[in-house]
N, CA, C and O of each residue as an XYZ file, in Angstrom:
476
protein
N       0.815     -1.207      0.000
C       0.000      0.000      0.000
C       0.849      1.257      0.000
O       0.395      2.303     -0.464
N       2.059      1.182      0.504
C       2.903      2.376      0.572
C       3.341      2.844     -0.808
O       3.848      3.957     -0.948
N       3.155      2.010     -1.835
C       3.509      2.406     -3.198
C       2.494      3.391     -3.773
O       2.751      4.023     -4.798
N       1.332      3.523     -3.108
C       0.282      4.420     -3.570
C       0.078      5.545     -2.560
O      -0.151      5.291     -1.377
N       0.162      6.783     -3.028
C       0.040      7.953     -2.151
C      -1.379      8.119     -1.639
O      -2.346      7.736     -2.298
N      -1.484      8.702     -0.444
C      -2.789      9.102      0.061
C      -3.278     10.249     -0.813
O      -2.516     11.155     -1.151
N      -4.549     10.199     -1.173
C      -5.106     11.224     -2.045
C      -6.091     12.104     -1.282
O      -6.055     13.330     -1.386
N      -6.956     11.471     -0.525
C      -7.968     12.191      0.242
C      -8.557     11.228      1.258
O      -8.121     10.082      1.368
N      -9.553     11.701      2.001
C     -10.210     10.864      2.998
C     -11.674     10.680      2.621
O     -12.336     11.619      2.178
N     -12.170      9.459      2.801
C     -13.563      9.154      2.528
C     -14.373      9.157      3.813
O     -13.950      9.704      4.831
N     -15.550      8.534      3.750
C     -16.419      8.455      4.924
C     -15.692      7.767      6.069
O     -14.938      6.815      5.868
N     -15.937      8.270      7.271
C     -15.321      7.690      8.452
C     -13.807      7.850      8.459
O     -13.092      7.043      9.054
N     -13.325      8.888      7.800
C     -11.883      9.156      7.708
C     -11.104      8.007      7.080
O      -9.924      7.813      7.371
N     -11.772      7.247      6.217
C     -11.117      6.153      5.501
C     -10.144      6.767      4.496
O     -10.513      7.684      3.762
N      -8.923      6.278      4.455
C      -7.901      6.804      3.548
C      -8.167      6.306      2.132
O      -8.314      5.105      1.901
N      -8.228      7.238      1.193
C      -8.357      6.901     -0.220
C      -7.012      7.173     -0.880
O      -6.404      8.218     -0.650
N      -6.553      6.248     -1.688
C      -5.238      6.375     -2.314
C      -5.368      6.658     -3.806
O      -6.385      6.348     -4.426
N      -4.323      7.249     -4.366
C      -4.298      7.543     -5.799
C      -4.382      6.231     -6.569
O      -3.899      5.204     -6.093
N      -4.997      6.252     -7.767
C      -5.124      5.021     -8.540
C      -3.836      4.586     -9.241
O      -3.770      3.484     -9.786
N      -2.808      5.451     -9.231
C      -1.528      5.090     -9.831
C      -0.447      5.126     -8.754
O      -0.544      5.891     -7.795
N       0.576      4.298     -8.917
C       1.636      4.232     -7.920
C       2.483      5.503     -7.925
O       2.445      6.285     -8.875
N       3.240      5.695     -6.857
C       4.068      6.895     -6.703
C       5.052      7.043     -7.858
O       5.267      8.151     -8.349
N       5.650      5.937     -8.294
C       6.634      5.993     -9.378
C       5.987      6.471    -10.683
O       6.530      7.346    -11.357
N       4.840      5.905    -11.038
C       4.148      6.320    -12.268
C       3.648      7.753    -12.151
O       3.730      8.526    -13.106
N       3.128      8.105    -10.978
C       2.605      9.452    -10.766
C       3.712     10.495    -10.906
O       3.475     11.591    -11.414
N       4.912     10.156    -10.459
C       6.029     11.108    -10.532
C       6.453     11.373    -11.975
O       7.090     12.390    -12.251
N       6.111     10.479    -12.895
C       6.473     10.652    -14.313
C       5.508     11.572    -15.051
O       5.807     12.031    -16.154
N       4.346     11.844    -14.444
C       3.385     12.740    -15.080
C       3.942     14.154    -15.086
O       4.518     14.612    -14.100
N       3.762     14.840    -16.209
C       4.244     16.212    -16.317
C       3.305     17.124    -15.530
O       2.093     17.123    -15.749
N       3.868     17.884    -14.629
C       3.085     18.794    -13.786
C       2.778     20.079    -14.550
O       3.445     20.413    -15.529
N       1.774     20.779    -14.089
C       1.399     22.054    -14.691
C       2.456     23.104    -14.301
O       2.891     23.158    -13.151
N       2.854     23.918    -15.257
C       3.812     24.986    -14.997
C       3.099     26.081    -14.208
O       2.122     26.661    -14.683
N       3.589     26.359    -13.009
C       2.904     27.306    -12.121
C       2.818     28.709    -12.717
O       1.807     29.387    -12.535
N       3.846     29.156    -13.418
C       3.808     30.486    -14.033
C       2.780     30.543    -15.161
O       2.063     31.533    -15.303
N       2.709     29.471    -15.967
C       1.708     29.411    -17.035
C       0.300     29.362    -16.440
O      -0.624     29.973    -16.977
N       0.137     28.642    -15.345
C      -1.170     28.551    -14.687
C      -1.605     29.917    -14.172
O      -2.763     30.301    -14.332
N      -0.680     30.654    -13.554
C      -1.005     31.994    -13.050
C      -1.391     32.923    -14.195
O      -2.343     33.695    -14.074
N      -0.663     32.855    -15.295
C      -0.965     33.708    -16.457
C      -2.312     33.321    -17.070
O      -3.093     34.191    -17.455
N      -2.583     32.010    -17.160
C      -3.867     31.555    -17.688
C      -5.009     32.071    -16.816
O      -6.017     32.564    -17.321
N      -4.836     31.950    -15.502
C      -5.888     32.394    -14.582
C      -6.064     33.914    -14.640
O      -7.174     34.414    -14.456
N      -4.988     34.642    -14.891
C      -5.098     36.098    -15.027
C      -5.923     36.450    -16.265
O      -6.758     37.354    -16.228
N      -5.681     35.728    -17.361
C      -6.402     35.991    -18.615
C      -7.805     35.380    -18.626
O      -8.720     35.918    -19.248
N      -7.960     34.260    -17.936
C      -9.231     33.512    -17.899
C      -9.533     33.165    -16.445
O      -9.298     32.031    -16.026
N     -10.052     34.118    -15.664
C     -10.259     33.869    -14.229
C     -11.225     32.715    -13.952
O     -12.218     32.522    -14.654
N     -10.901     31.968    -12.919
C     -11.801     30.913    -12.454
C     -13.022     31.585    -11.844
O     -12.880     32.612    -11.179
N     -14.222     31.039    -12.048
C     -15.409     31.629    -11.419
C     -15.224     31.715     -9.904
O     -14.632     30.825     -9.294
N     -15.722     32.763     -9.318
C     -15.630     32.950     -7.868
C     -16.616     32.018     -7.167
O     -17.557     31.515     -7.781
N     -16.387     31.800     -5.882
C     -17.326     31.011     -5.077
C     -18.709     31.659     -5.205
O     -18.851     32.872     -5.044
N     -19.717     30.844     -5.493
C     -21.083     31.340     -5.655
C     -21.472     31.609     -7.098
O     -22.659     31.723     -7.405
N     -20.491     31.714     -7.992
C     -20.795     31.950     -9.411
C     -21.105     30.634    -10.112
O     -20.650     29.567     -9.700
N     -21.887     30.734    -11.176
C     -22.194     29.528    -11.946
C     -21.155     29.344    -13.046
O     -20.476     30.286    -13.454
N     -21.054     28.110    -13.508
C     -20.058     27.712    -14.496
C     -20.647     26.562    -15.290
O     -21.276     25.673    -14.715
N     -20.455     26.565    -16.598
C     -20.869     25.436    -17.425
C     -19.604     24.696    -17.840
O     -18.754     25.250    -18.536
N     -19.483     23.451    -17.414
C     -18.310     22.642    -17.735
C     -18.333     22.307    -19.231
O     -19.345     21.821    -19.736
N     -17.226     22.562    -19.944
C     -17.203     22.262    -21.378
C     -17.183     20.768    -21.691
O     -17.413     20.383    -22.837
N     -16.914     19.919    -20.700
C     -16.881     18.473    -20.936
C     -18.268     17.864    -20.720
O     -18.812     17.236    -21.628
N     -18.843     18.040    -19.537
C     -20.150     17.427    -19.239
C     -21.315     18.336    -19.623
O     -22.461     17.891    -19.670
N     -21.026     19.602    -19.895
C     -22.023     20.588    -20.308
C     -23.070     20.865    -19.220
O     -24.174     21.323    -19.516
N     -22.715     20.585    -17.968
C     -23.628     20.838    -16.856
C     -23.301     22.182    -16.227
O     -22.138     22.560    -16.086
N     -24.362     22.897    -15.853
C     -24.170     24.151    -15.137
C     -23.995     23.831    -13.656
O     -24.798     23.111    -13.063
N     -22.952     24.370    -13.082
C     -22.651     24.122    -11.680
C     -22.389     25.450    -10.995
O     -21.870     26.382    -11.609
N     -22.742     25.534     -9.740
C     -22.397     26.694     -8.937
C     -21.151     26.331     -8.149
O     -21.109     25.299     -7.480
N     -20.152     27.169     -8.229
C     -18.911     26.886     -7.520
C     -19.112     27.115     -6.030
O     -19.414     28.225     -5.591
N     -18.938     26.037     -5.256
C     -19.096     26.095     -3.806
C     -17.775     25.931     -3.062
O     -17.623     26.427     -1.946
N     -16.822     25.236     -3.679
C     -15.557     24.919     -3.030
C     -14.405     25.204     -3.986
O     -14.614     25.400     -5.183
N     -13.200     25.226     -3.455
C     -12.009     25.483     -4.259
C     -11.854     24.453     -5.385
O     -11.502     24.810     -6.509
N     -12.116     23.178     -5.085
C     -11.886     22.112     -6.055
C     -13.077     21.830     -6.967
O     -13.033     20.887     -7.757
N     -14.141     22.630     -6.872
C     -15.296     22.412     -7.754
C     -14.928     22.602     -9.224
O     -15.374     21.852    -10.092
N     -14.115     23.609     -9.482
C     -13.700     23.936    -10.840
C     -12.181     24.000    -10.828
O     -11.581     24.752    -10.061
N     -11.572     23.194    -11.693
C     -10.117     23.050    -11.660
C      -9.508     23.354    -13.023
O     -10.176     23.276    -14.054
N      -8.236     23.699    -13.001
C      -7.506     23.975    -14.229
C      -6.932     22.660    -14.730
O      -6.004     22.105    -14.142
N      -7.498     22.175    -15.819
C      -7.099     20.897    -16.399
C      -5.868     21.095    -17.269
O      -5.722     22.114    -17.944
N      -4.982     20.095    -17.241
C      -3.787     20.134    -18.079
C      -3.395     18.724    -18.493
O      -3.808     17.742    -17.876
N      -2.596     18.642    -19.542
C      -2.090     17.371    -20.031
C      -0.967     16.882    -19.129
O      -0.060     17.645    -18.796
N      -1.022     15.627    -18.736
C       0.071     15.040    -17.961
C       1.167     14.511    -18.879
O       2.171     13.975    -18.411
N       0.969     14.663    -20.188
C       1.981     14.230    -21.152
C       2.957     15.368    -21.443
O       4.172     15.170    -21.425
N       2.416     16.572    -21.712
C       3.295     17.699    -22.041
C       3.097     18.923    -21.140
O       3.799     19.922    -21.298
N       2.161     18.857    -20.209
C       1.949     19.956    -19.268
C       1.104     21.094    -19.802
O       0.883     22.075    -19.091
N       0.626     20.994    -21.031
C      -0.153     22.089    -21.628
C      -1.507     22.242    -20.929
O      -2.146     21.262    -20.547
N      -1.915     23.484    -20.778
C      -3.179     23.801    -20.107
C      -4.320     23.659    -21.107
O      -4.254     24.161    -22.229
N      -5.383     22.952    -20.665
C      -6.560     22.782    -21.522
C      -7.673     23.733    -21.130
O      -8.475     24.115    -21.982
N      -7.750     24.127    -19.867
C      -8.773     25.075    -19.441
C      -9.501     24.613    -18.197
O      -9.179     23.577    -17.614
N     -10.498     25.406    -17.796
C     -11.278     25.124    -16.597
C     -12.325     24.060    -16.904
O     -13.034     24.147    -17.907
N     -12.417     23.064    -16.042
C     -13.482     22.059    -16.118
C     -13.914     21.728    -14.684
O     -13.243     22.102    -13.723
N     -15.031     21.031    -14.557
C     -15.480     20.660    -13.215
C     -14.568     19.569    -12.656
O     -13.956     18.807    -13.404
N     -14.490     19.511    -11.338
C     -13.633     18.542    -10.673
C     -13.997     17.106    -11.005
O     -13.120     16.246    -11.083
N     -15.275     16.840    -11.200
C     -15.725     15.495    -11.526
C     -15.195     15.047    -12.885
O     -14.712     13.922    -13.023
N     -15.281     15.913    -13.879
C     -14.769     15.573    -15.214
C     -13.251     15.433    -15.181
O     -12.695     14.554    -15.840
N     -12.580     16.293    -14.418
C     -11.131     16.225    -14.309
C     -10.698     14.880    -13.722
O      -9.751     14.260    -14.207
N     -11.391     14.438    -12.683
C     -11.085     13.153    -12.059
C     -11.376     12.007    -13.022
O     -10.607     11.049    -13.106
N     -12.486     12.108    -13.746
C     -12.859     11.050    -14.688
C     -11.833     10.900    -15.798
O     -11.442      9.785    -16.141
N     -11.398     12.015    -16.356
C     -10.378     11.976    -17.413
C      -9.101     11.342    -16.861
O      -8.468     10.525    -17.529
N      -8.735     11.720    -15.654
C      -7.546     11.156    -15.025
C      -7.663      9.667    -14.784
O      -6.695      8.930    -14.969
N      -8.840      9.214    -14.373
C      -9.036      7.781    -14.132
C      -8.952      6.973    -15.414
O      -8.613      5.790    -15.381
N      -9.255      7.597    -16.539
C      -9.094      6.934    -17.826
C      -7.668      7.103    -18.363
O      -7.375      6.725    -19.497
N      -6.794      7.672    -17.541
C      -5.389      7.815    -17.917
C      -5.155      8.772    -19.064
O      -4.113      8.712    -19.717
N      -6.115      9.663    -19.323
C      -6.033     10.611    -20.433
C      -5.795      9.894    -21.760
O      -5.236     10.467    -22.695
N      -6.222      8.646    -21.832
C      -5.984      7.816    -23.007
C      -7.202      7.847    -23.935
O      -8.285      7.384    -23.577
N      -7.004      8.397    -25.124
C      -8.100      8.564    -26.078
C      -8.692      7.220    -26.478
O      -9.912      7.097    -26.590
N      -7.855      6.212    -26.695
C      -8.372      4.893    -27.077
C      -9.273      4.316    -25.985
O     -10.319      3.737    -26.279
N      -8.866      4.475    -24.731
C      -9.674      3.980    -23.617
C     -10.998      4.733    -23.546
O     -12.052      4.129    -23.347
N     -10.941      6.043    -23.707
C     -12.172      6.842    -23.691
C     -13.102      6.439    -24.835
O     -14.317      6.365    -24.651
N     -12.534      6.178    -26.018
C     -13.370      5.750    -27.148
C     -13.995      4.386    -26.893
O     -15.146      4.152    -27.259
N     -13.232      3.470    -26.259
C     -13.814      2.174    -25.923
C     -14.931      2.338    -24.905
O     -15.933      1.625    -24.966
N     -14.774      3.263    -23.972
C     -15.837      3.522    -22.995
C     -17.092      4.031    -23.702
O     -18.206      3.635    -23.358
N     -16.913      4.899    -24.678
C     -18.058      5.406    -25.456
C     -18.736      4.252    -26.187
O     -19.962      4.140    -26.166
N     -17.951      3.397    -26.831
C     -18.531      2.246    -27.534
C     -19.244      1.318    -26.551
O     -20.298      0.767    -26.870
N     -18.679      1.146    -25.368
C     -19.303      0.308    -24.343
C     -20.674      0.855    -23.967
O     -21.653      0.113    -23.887
N     -20.728      2.152    -23.740
C     -21.994      2.777    -23.365
C     -22.999      2.652    -24.501
O     -24.158      2.311    -24.266
N     -22.572      2.921    -25.720
C     -23.489      2.812    -26.862
C     -24.000      1.381    -27.015
O     -25.183      1.172    -27.283
N     -23.133      0.413    -26.849
C     -23.539     -0.985    -26.954
C     -24.521     -1.329    -25.845
O     -25.524     -1.999    -26.091
N     -24.243     -0.877    -24.631
C     -25.127     -1.158    -23.500
C     -26.491     -0.522    -23.710
O     -27.519     -1.136    -23.425
N     -26.497      0.712    -24.209
C     -27.771      1.373    -24.462
C     -28.541      0.666    -25.554
O     -29.758      0.516    -25.456
N     -27.859      0.235    -26.583
C     -28.500     -0.477    -27.685
C     -29.120     -1.782    -27.175
O     -30.254     -2.105    -27.528
N     -28.392     -2.526    -26.357
C     -28.919     -3.765    -25.789
C     -30.107     -3.471    -24.898
O     -31.107     -4.187    -24.936
N     -30.007     -2.430    -24.099
C     -31.076     -2.056    -23.177
C     -32.373     -1.775    -23.930
O     -33.444     -2.213    -23.509
N     -32.280     -1.044    -25.042
C     -33.479     -0.660    -25.775
C     -34.015     -1.749    -26.688
O     -35.161     -1.668    -27.130
N     -33.202     -2.782    -26.988
C     -33.670     -3.843    -27.878
C     -34.248     -5.021    -27.109
O     -34.774     -5.950    -27.722
N     -34.165     -5.009    -25.795
C     -34.683     -6.142    -25.006
C     -36.164     -6.048    -24.849
O     -36.774     -6.910    -24.217
């Protein structure tokens, strides 16, 4: 278990760990802090209480917490993609930012929906 970093705490203070090991996580390219500051200066994150429409899920959300809306970036080259909701950011990360995996997930959903409606 020590190969996986603590990420956050769940119900009952249960420790939740990152889905990738420390070694793999360290290879991910981090966001450049100066580029992030400049991006935020040009494209401010919505303030607490403001609404935001996530460009990925297309849902309107009211920002209640710091992590509700996050600055998404590529872990391959560090390039900034823009503001998205925390849920979409986590989902993209869980799919490893892998386009082939995301496309297979889309095909899986389409197949499941097709089966559901043909029964």
